[in-house]
C-alpha positions in Angstrom: -6.1 28.2 -42.0 -7.2 24.9 -40.5 -3.7 23.2 -41.3 -2.1 26.2 -39.0 -4.8 25.6 -36.0 -3.9 21.7 -36.1 -0.1 22.5 -36.1 -0.5 24.8 -33.4 -2.5 22.7 -31.3 -0.1 19.8 -31.6 2.9 22.1 -30.6 1.0 23.4 -27.6 -0.1 19.9 -26.7 3.5 18.5 -27.1 4.9 21.4 -25.1 2.7 20.8 -22.3 3.5 17.1 -22.1 7.1 17.9 -22.1 6.7 20.3 -19.2 4.9 17.7 -17.2 7.5 15.2 -18.1 10.3 17.6 -17.2 9.1 17.4 -13.5 8.7 13.9 -13.3 11.4 13.4 -10.9 10.7 16.4 -8.6 7.0 16.0 -8.5 6.6 19.9 -8.3 3.0 20.9 -8.9 1.9 17.3 -8.7 0.6 14.9 -5.9 1.7 11.5 -7.3 4.2 10.9 -4.4 1.3 11.9 -1.8 -1.2 9.6 -3.5 1.5 6.7 -3.4 2.1 7.1 0.3 -1.6 7.1 1.4 -2.4 4.1 -0.6 -2.7 0.8 1.5 -2.7 -2.7 0.3 -4.8 -5.3 1.9 -2.8 -8.4 2.7 -5.2 -10.4 4.8 -7.9 -10.6 7.4 -6.9 -11.5 10.9 -8.4 -11.6 14.6 -7.5 -8.1 16.5 -6.6 -10.1 19.7 -2.9 -10.5 20.1 -3.4 -14.1 21.2 -5.1 -15.0 18.0 -2.8 -13.1 15.5 -2.0 -16.7 14.0 -5.8 -16.7 12.6 -5.6 -15.3 8.8 -8.0 -15.4 6.1 -8.2 -14.1 2.6 -11.9 -13.3 3.1 -13.6 -11.1 5.8 -15.4 -13.2 8.7 -15.4 -14.3 12.2 -12.5 -15.6 14.2 -13.1 -19.4 14.6 -11.5 -19.1 18.1 -13.4 -16.2 19.8 -16.0 -15.2 17.2 -14.9 -11.8 16.7 -15.0 -10.0 13.4 -11.7 -10.4 11.6 -9.9 -7.0 10.8 -7.9 -6.0 7.6 -4.3 -6.3 7.8 -2.7 -3.7 5.4 0.7 -2.8 4.1 0.9 1.0 4.7 3.1 3.8 5.1 5.9 4.3 7.8 4.0 7.1 9.7 0.9 4.6 9.9 2.6 1.3 10.8 1.6 -0.5 14.1 4.1 -3.1 13.4 6.3 -4.7 10.6 4.8 -7.9 9.0 5.4 -10.3 6.6 3.1 -9.8 3.7 2.3 -13.5 2.9 -1.2 -14.6 4.1 0.2 -17.6 5.7 2.8 -15.8 8.0 0.3 -13.3 9.2 1.6 -14.0 12.8 5.0 -13.0 12.0 5.2 -9.5 13.3 8.2 -7.4 14.7 8.4 -3.9 16.2 11.5 -3.4 13.8 12.4 -3.8 10.2 13.8 -7.1 9.4 13.2 -10.3 7.5 10.3 -12.8 8.2 11.8 -16.0 10.0 9.8 -18.4 7.9 10.3 -17.3 4.2 13.1 -14.6 4.4 10.7 -12.0 3.0 11.2 -8.1 3.8 8.9 -7.3 6.6 6.6 -4.5 5.6 5.0 -1.6 7.4 1.5 -2.9 8.4 -1.6 -1.8 10.6 -5.1 -3.5 11.4 -8.0 -1.8 10.0 -11.2 -2.3 11.8 
């Protein structure tokens, strides 16, 4: 009896896993795609003033030119973007209204926004 219960449990688990795997591409019944789109990746901290966009830091702090609190520059979704920017800390000043490549390193510009 115990042996039959174990076999039935294993088969049930295998069927459940295969059903989930079968929907992997379509994401029906799952919210994996939504979670990926809502996640943002911190790239740098910068001064919120356009004239000080050349100020960048790996740590939070204050702008050395005006004393304002540095804000996070994050890679985000297309729907949340404020600009396209280079994902490299030292190229935080490279910003564009259109997708393209960084003039300094050739990396793909990513959709980004500043978060207060």
